[in-house]
C-alpha positions in Angstrom: 81.3 99.8 89.6 79.6 96.3 89.6 80.3 93.9 92.4 82.0 91.5 89.8 84.1 94.8 88.6 84.7 95.6 91.9 86.4 92.5 92.8 88.1 92.4 90.2 89.8 95.7 90.9 90.4 94.8 93.9 92.2 92.0 93.3 94.3 93.6 90.3 95.5 96.2 92.3 97.1 93.8 94.6 98.6 91.9 91.6 99.7 95.1 90.0 101.6 96.1 93.8 103.0 93.0 94.3 105.3 93.4 91.1 106.7 96.5 91.4 109.3 95.6 94.2 111.1 92.7 93.7 112.9 94.0 90.8 114.7 96.2 93.8 114.3 93.9 96.7 115.5 90.6 95.1 119.1 92.0 95.3 120.2 92.9 99.1 119.7 89.7 100.3 122.3 88.1 97.4 124.5 91.0 97.0 127.6 89.8 98.8 127.6 86.5 96.2 126.2 89.1 93.3 129.4 91.1 94.0 131.9 88.0 94.1 130.4 86.5 91.1 130.9 90.0 88.8 133.4 92.0 91.0 130.9 94.9 91.4 132.2 97.7 94.4 129.5 98.4 96.6 128.9 102.0 94.9 128.8 100.3 91.5 126.2 97.2 93.1 124.3 100.5 94.0 123.4 101.4 90.8 120.9 97.9 90.4 118.6 99.7 93.5 119.6 103.4 91.8 118.9 102.6 88.0 115.4 101.5 88.6 114.6 104.3 90.8 115.9 106.4 88.2 113.8 104.9 85.4 110.4 105.7 87.4 111.2 109.2 88.0 111.9 109.8 84.5 108.9 107.7 82.8 106.6 109.5 85.7 107.6 112.8 84.6 106.4 111.8 81.2 103.4 109.8 82.6 100.7 112.2 80.9 102.2 111.3 77.5 102.3 107.8 78.3 98.1 108.0 79.3 97.4 110.1 76.6 99.6 107.8 73.6 99.3 104.2 75.1 96.5 104.0 77.5 96.3 102.2 80.6 95.3 99.0 79.1 98.4 98.5 76.9 100.6 100.8 79.3 100.3 98.7 81.9 100.5 95.0 79.9 103.8 96.9 78.8 105.1 97.6 82.0 104.3 94.0 83.2 106.1 92.5 80.1 109.1 94.5 80.6 109.2 93.7 84.3 109.0 90.0 83.1 111.6 90.2 80.5 114.1 91.7 83.1 113.7 88.9 85.4 113.9 86.5 82.4 117.2 88.0 81.2 118.1 87.9 85.2 117.8 84.1 85.1 119.5 83.6 81.8 122.8 85.7 82.4 125.1 86.7 85.3 127.2 89.5 84.0 127.6 92.5 86.0 126.8 94.9 82.4 123.7 92.4 81.7 122.7 93.1 85.6 122.2 96.9 85.2 120.3 96.6 81.7 117.8 94.6 83.2 117.7 97.2 86.5 117.0 99.8 83.4 114.4 97.8 81.6 112.5 96.0 85.0 112.4 100.0 86.4 111.3 101.1 83.2 108.1 98.7 83.3 107.6 99.3 87.1 107.6 103.7 86.2 105.1 102.6 83.8 102.8 100.8 86.1 103.4 103.3 88.9 102.6 106.1 86.6 99.4 104.9 85.1 98.1 103.4 89.0 96.8 106.6 90.6 94.6 107.9 87.9 92.9 104.4 87.8 92.6 104.4 91.6 90.6 107.7 91.1 88.6 106.6 88.7 87.6 103.2 89.8 87.5 103.8 93.3 86.5 107.6 93.6 84.4 107.0 96.8 87.1 104.9 98.4 90.4 106.4 97.5 92.1 106.3 100.4 91.3 102.9 101.3 92.6 102.0 97.6 96.0 103.6 97.8 96.5 101.7 101.1 95.9 98.3 99.6 98.0 99.1 96.4 100.7 100.7 98.6 100.4 97.6 100.9 100.8 95.2 98.1 103.8 96.8 96.3 105.3 96.6 99.4 104.3 93.4 100.3 105.7 91.8 97.0 109.1 93.6 98.0 109.0 91.9 101.2 108.7 88.4 100.0 111.3 89.2 97.5 114.0 89.8 100.0 112.9 87.0 102.0 112.4 84.0 99.5 115.1 85.1 97.2 117.9 83.6 99.2 116.1 80.6 99.8 115.1 79.8 95.6 119.0 80.8 95.0 120.2 78.2 97.7 117.3 75.5 96.3 118.7 75.9 92.6 122.9 76.6 94.4 122.6 80.1 91.9 122.2 83.3 92.7 120.2 83.7 89.2 117.5 81.9 90.1 116.8 84.3 93.4 116.7 87.0 90.8 115.0 85.8 87.7 112.1 83.4 89.4 110.1 86.8 89.7 109.0 86.5 86.0 106.4 83.8 87.3 104.1 86.8 89.5 104.7 89.0 86.5 103.2 86.6 83.8 100.5 85.6 86.2 99.8 89.5 86.5 100.2 89.9 82.6 97.3 87.1 81.8 95.0 88.3 84.5 95.6 92.4 82.9 94.8 90.7 79.8 91.5 89.1 81.0 90.0 91.4 83.2 88.4 94.5 81.5 89.7 97.1 83.7 91.7 100.0 83.0 90.6 103.1 80.4 91.8 102.6 77.1 93.8 105.0 75.1 92.6 108.5 75.5 93.3 110.8 72.8 91.0 113.6 74.4 93.4 116.8 75.0 93.8 117.3 78.7 95.0 120.9 80.5 98.3 121.4 80.8 100.1 120.5 83.8 101.2 123.7 85.3 103.9 122.0 87.8 106.8 123.7 87.0 105.8 126.9 87.6 104.0 126.0 90.8 105.3 126.0 94.2 102.8 123.5 96.0 103.7 121.3 93.2 107.6 121.3 93.7 107.1 120.8 97.7 104.9 118.2 97.2 107.0 116.1 95.0 110.0 117.2 97.3 108.4 116.0 100.5 107.2 112.6 98.8 110.9 112.0 97.8 112.8 112.8 100.9 109.9 111.2 103.4 110.1 108.2 101.3 114.0 107.7 100.2 114.8 106.1 103.4 113.1 102.8 101.7 115.2 102.3 99.0 118.5 102.7 101.2 117.1 100.2 103.9 116.2 97.7 100.4 119.6 98.3 99.5 121.6 97.7 102.5 120.1 96.9 105.5 120.9 93.3 105.0 124.5 94.4 103.8 124.5 96.4 107.3 123.5 93.4 109.5 126.0 91.2 107.2 128.7 93.5 108.3 127.8 92.5 111.9 128.1 89.5 111.3 124.7 88.4 110.6 124.2 85.6 107.7 122.4 85.9 104.5 119.2 84.5 105.3 118.5 86.1 109.1 119.5 89.4 107.4 117.4 89.1 104.5 114.5 87.8 106.7 114.8 91.4 108.6 113.7 93.3 105.3 111.1 90.8 105.4 109.9 91.6 109.0 110.2 95.2 107.8 107.8 94.5 104.9 105.6 93.4 108.0 105.0 96.8 109.2 105.4 98.8 106.5 102.2 96.7 104.8 100.1 96.9 108.4 100.7 100.8 107.9 100.0 101.0 104.7 96.5 99.8 104.7 95.8 101.1 108.7 96.8 104.7 108.0 94.8 105.3 105.1 91.7 103.5 106.8 92.3 105.9 109.8 93.0 108.9 107.0 88.9 108.2 106.0 88.2 109.9 109.2 88.9 113.6 108.2 90.7 115.8 105.7 93.7 117.0 107.5 96.6 114.3 106.1 99.4 116.4 109.1 98.7 114.0 112.5 98.8 110.5 110.7 102.1 111.9 108.5 103.7 113.3 111.9 103.4 110.0 113.7 104.4 108.0 110.8 108.0 110.5 110.5 108.2 109.8 114.3 108.5 106.4 114.1 110.7 106.7 111.1 113.3 108.9 113.3 113.0 106.6 116.4 114.0 103.7 113.7 116.7 105.1 112.5 118.0 106.2 116.0 117.9 102.8 117.0 120.3 101.7 114.1 122.5 104.4 115.1 123.0 103.4 119.1 121.9 100.1 119.5 121.6 98.2 116.8 122.0 94.1 117.7 119.8 95.1 121.3 116.7 95.4 119.6 117.0 94.9 115.8 113.5 94.0 115.3 112.1 96.7 117.0 113.9 99.4 115.2 113.1 97.9 111.8 109.7 97.4 112.4 109.4 101.2 113.5 111.6 102.1 110.2 108.8 100.1 108.3 106.2 101.5 109.8 106.6 104.6 108.9 108.1 104.4 105.7 104.8 102.5 105.1 102.6 105.0 106.3 104.6 108.0 105.1 104.1 106.3 101.3 100.3 105.8 100.9 99.5 109.1 102.9 101.8 111.6 100.7 100.7 110.1 97.7 97.1 110.4 99.4 98.2 114.0 100.2 98.8 114.6 96.7 95.6 113.1 95.4 93.5 115.1 97.4 94.6 118.3 95.7 92.5 117.5 92.5 88.7 115.9 92.0 89.5 115.2 88.1 90.8 111.6 87.9 93.1 112.3 84.9 94.5 116.0 86.3 95.1 114.0 89.7 96.9 111.4 87.9 99.2 114.2 86.0 100.2 115.4 89.7 100.7 112.2 91.0 103.0 111.5 87.8 105.3 114.7 88.5 105.5 114.4 92.1 106.6 110.4 91.7 108.9 111.4 88.9 110.6 114.0 90.8 110.4 112.2 94.0 111.9 108.9 92.6 114.9 111.1 91.0 115.4 111.9 95.1 115.2 108.3 96.0 117.2 107.2 93.4 120.3 109.3 95.4 119.7 107.4 98.5 121.0 104.2 97.8 124.6 105.8 96.1 124.8 108.0 99.2 124.5 105.4 101.2 126.7 103.3 99.5 129.0 106.5 99.2 129.2 107.1 102.7 129.6 103.4 103.9 133.2 103.5 101.4 134.1 106.9 103.0 133.4 106.0 106.7 133.8 102.1 106.9 130.2 101.8 107.9 126.6 102.8 107.4 126.1 104.5 110.6 126.5 107.6 108.8 124.0 107.0 105.8 121.3 106.9 108.9 122.4 110.1 110.6 121.1 111.6 107.8 118.5 110.0 107.1 117.4 110.9 110.8 118.3 114.4 109.9 116.3 114.3 107.0 112.9 112.8 108.3 113.4 115.6 111.5 113.1 118.2 108.9 110.4 116.7 107.0 108.8 116.4 110.4 108.5 120.4 110.5 107.7 120.9 106.7 104.5 118.8 107.4 103.1 121.5 109.3 102.5 123.2 105.7 100.1 120.9 104.4 96.4 122.7 105.9 94.0 121.5 103.9 93.3 124.9 103.5 95.7 125.1 101.4 94.0 122.8 99.0 92.3 123.9 95.6 89.9 121.9 93.4 92.7 123.0 90.2 95.9 123.0 91.8 97.1 125.5 88.9 95.3 128.8 91.0 97.1 127.4 94.4 98.9 130.6 95.9 102.4 130.7 95.6 102.3 132.1 99.4 100.4 129.0 100.3 103.3 126.8 99.4 
């Protein structure tokens, strides 16, 4: 890439990432007001987080067809437009049914972008894929943290919770205009791509399950961390700022760990450190949530931020060809996000069953420890240029 195009590419990664999580994280700090105004139960309100994630999974699974039919230019533009319209509808309408529809619309927009960005990274940043994936992941998480921090402030300023949800149409509009102006992203490519055989390959499924389970804590934390601390007596703004504090460490880990990963090809040591950080954080939320809340949240954030970036990087390691790497990343994200979608709902179900969130943190702890054991399977010796020829015995 030329210098100008390179700078534009890095800027676009940041701008696109910033728009992919406010549709989720703007909900949780305002959940008490939303439930009071709409009458949603805990399990019903969990759908506001789960439905977008389900969309992310389903759209990602057909990411290859999306790329062939729309191309990156039109696909990402359509995704940003859908996010913009979802946020606008949230500002104008406050009914429970409207919120659920916007969750689907915004989730589909986020899913379109997430399905197309990995292949773009592999092509545009082929010499610096780990760093580019880190910048993208960090921006994504920063957007979530900003929404958690600013949504209650904006809602208080305008004296309506709808404003706290709807204001995120502004960054979506800015990103859409920037995307239209800058000449990045591949156009529609009708050329036949070798069929992806992930459905018959155990390694592809293992990568997908691993991605889903090491990252499922993020969706539960985004949906319920403020509610957990509000249940412990915290106010709306302090609990929302705690989620934003978690994001600082997510962003730091998403930037730092992929840079460290460039020094070698084995991702397992850094993944293990990330999963250990999550484990200690969840144990802290269980044992001493009030004593050192910022420490536990920081550890969870660091572990989650690193795991997201490193697990995607691990997936891209399995292919050299950008389009085939994009196919695999779409499959892994598709299955993974469908797993993630269960997490907020399961947390809400356990909350209603037991009366608190501790049981949900226990489930997350057990899951992360199990994934720590699975991590040793991903030896670089088992990678192949073409995933289709990975022997099932190596999975």
